[in-house]
N, C-alpha and C positions, 0 to 999 in steps of 0.2 A: 571500562572493560567492554570488549566486543565479544558477544556470545553468538556462536553458530549452532545450528541443529543439523545433524548429519547422519548418514548411514555409514557404518564401518565395514571392514572387509568381511565380517561375519554376517552382515545383513541386519545388524542391530541398530536401532535409532538411539542416538545419544546427544547430549549437549557438550560443547567444549568452549574454552576460551581461546580466542585467536590471538596469537602473539607472533607478529611477522608472518613467516612462512609456515609456522607450526601451530597446531591446535592441541591444547591440553584438555584431557577428559575432565568433565564436570560430573561429580557424584551428586545425583539428585536433579531437581527441576527448579529453574530460576523463579517460578511462581510460588513454590511451596518451601523452598530452602535448599541450598546446595553448597558445595565446596569444590574448589579447583584442586585436582590431584596433580601429581608429578608425571603422570602417564601421558606420553605423546600419542595422539590418536592416529589411527589409520583411516583417513577420510576417503571414502569411495565416492560420496556424492553429498553436496550441500543441499539442504532442504529449506523451505520457508522457516524462519526462526521461531515462529509461534504457530500453534494450532488454536485459532481464535474461538472464544466462547461466542462472540458476536462480532459483527463488523458494522460499525456505525459510520456513515459517510456524510460529509458536509458538501453541499453544492454552493456555487457562486460565492466562494469565500476569499477570492482575491479581487481587488478593485479593478485591475486592468483586465482580468478575465470577464468580469461582469460587463465592463465597457465594450469589449470586443463582441460580446453576445447581445449588446444593446439591451441588457437587463437592468432593472433598477437595483440599487444597493439594498439588500434585504435588511429589515428591521430586527429580525431574529435569525439565528443560524437555520439554514435549510437542510433538513435531515432526511436521508433515505438509507436503505439497508442493502447490504449484500449478504448472501448466505455463506457460511464457512466453507461450503463445498466449492465455492468459486476460487479459493486460494490456489495459487500455482507457485512452484518452486523456482528459484533462480536457475536459468539455463534451460528450463522446460518450456514447451511451446504454448503460446497463446493460440487458441483455436477459434477460427472465424466460423460462426454458426452456419451450418449448411442444411441441417434438418429443419429447424425453425430459422429460416435464412435471414441473414443480414448482409447488406452490401455497403453499410456505412459504419464500420467499426473504427473507433477513434482511440487515442491514447491520452492519458492524463497523469503526469508525474505528481506524486503527493507524498508529503511527510506523514508517516503512520505512527501514531502514538499507542503504546501498549500499556494498559492499566495493570498495575501490580498488586493493588489492595482493594478490597471491596469498599465501595463508597456510595454515598447517597447524600444529596443536598449539600454538596461541597461548596464552600466559598472560594472564589477564584484566588484569593490571597494564599490559600493553602492547597490549591489544586494539584500543583506539581508534586506534592508529597505522596500522591497516589499513583504516580507514573512509575512504571518499571523501566521503560526505555523507549527507544525510537528506532524505526527502520524505514527503508524505502518502500513505497507502494506505487502501484499503477492502477488507477481506476479505469480499466478498459470499459468502453461504452459503445453499445450498438445504438447509434443515434436514431436510426429509423424506428427501432422499437421503443427507444426513450421518448421520442418526439411524436411519432405518428401512430404506432400500433399498440401502445401500452395502456390505452384507456386513461390517459392523463397522469398515470403514475410512472415513476422512473425505474422501479425495481426490475421490471422485465428486461429492460435494455442494459441493465448494469450487473446482472447476477448470473449470466451464463457461465458454464464451467470454464475455468482458467482465466476469468475476468478480474482476478484480484492477486496478481503476482506480488510477493513480499520478499524482502531480503536485501543484501545477502546475509546480513547479521543484525543482531539486536545490540544497539549501543546503550549501555545503562545511563540513566539520566544524569549522574554526576559528571559524565564526560561532556554533556551538552547542557550547561546551566541556563541558556536562553534558546529554546527551540524556535523562536521567532527572529533569528538572526543567521539563517543558513541559506547558502546558495543552493538552488535546486534547478535541475535541467533535464531535458529529454533530447536524445538524438534518434533519428530515424535513418537507418542505413548510413550512419556516420554524419548526417547533416543535422545541425542544431535546429530544433523546432521550438523548444521552450528553454529559457535561460533567465531566471529571475531570483527573487529572494523571499523567504517566508515572512519577512517583515511587512509584506504587502497584504497579509491576511486582514480581512475586515474584522473577524473575531479571532483573537489570538488563542493559543492553546489553553491557557488557564480559563479564559472565558468560555471556550467550548466545553471543557470539563464541568464547569459550574452549570452550564445550560443542560448538558446531557444527563447529569446526575440529579437534576431537579425533579423531585418526586419519583425518581427512577434509580434502581440499584444497578450499578456497573460492577460486574463480577471481574475478578482477576482473569486476565487473558482476553478481555475486551479490546478490540482494535478500533481506533478512531482514525479514519482517513480524513484529512483536514482541508481538502480542497486543492485545486490546481491553479497554477498561474496561466497567463495568457499564452497564446501560441498553439492551441489545440487545432487539430486538422479541420474540424467542422467550420471554424471561423476564418479559414484561409481562402484566398481567391486565386485559382479555383480551390475547392476543398481538397484535403488530402486524407484519404482513408486507407486503412491497412489492407495489405494484400499478401497472398501466399509468397513466402520467401523473404519477407521483410525481417529486419532485426531492430528491436527497440532497446535503447540503453538509457536508463535513468540513473542520475547521479545526484546525491545530496552530500553537501559538505559535512565532514566529520563522521559520515556513516559509510559511504562506499558506493559501489556500482551494482545495479540490478539490471541484468540483460536477459532478454527472452526473444527467441525467434518466433515468427508468425507462420502458421500453417492453416490450410483449410481443415475444418473438422472432419476426421475420418468417419465415413458412413459405412453401414454394413456392406461387406463385399468389396470395399474400396479402402486402400491404405494410402496414407500420406507419403 
């Protein structure tokens, strides 16, 4: 099942099941219980499919990405966080920071895992039992703030507004029995930048859930960004960073396409 979150013609936010070109209204919330009705929705706008309780992110989790950055293979998953306020909807713009300026904003296509049941100290053999589903994510990253200005911490460069696009839908876990067998790609203005497979993860999805839930409660609605494959802009010669007018397109097999334009952050008295 593919679930979308949307605004209807009355301005109300609802969930729906996507069936081809139509969306059927869901009564309730996928995290707390719901049922699909026979009512066809009037969809005005697709939103990010989840409002995260937390966004937990994994760095250096693809072997070839670690290699392109000349980083050693980590012994444990590398964890950092984004704030829920960084989430952006499909089709809405990624804003390049201009007040706290960045000139090195990069893209990272990622498989996003949505936790559906409260869990703690989960064994990886049972980890997928706690997953609600999967969506596309983009770990947008201001490399100058991540690498040079952030006081050795990554969060400042990773959690500006709009730096966590999610969507276009939430695919329930039964439709993706193996999340580590999915083709994943990024296009920038139609040019392929990343094209790989989630099988290259150093720590697979069950292992990540085991690690993240260790001595730590994961609440329903927690989003896990699982890392990005090689091909990021920072590692290219010359480097490729985002600019006003660009369009990013992320695609993950069995999930769909997440597309966002790129604009300069509007500043007071100035409009994009």
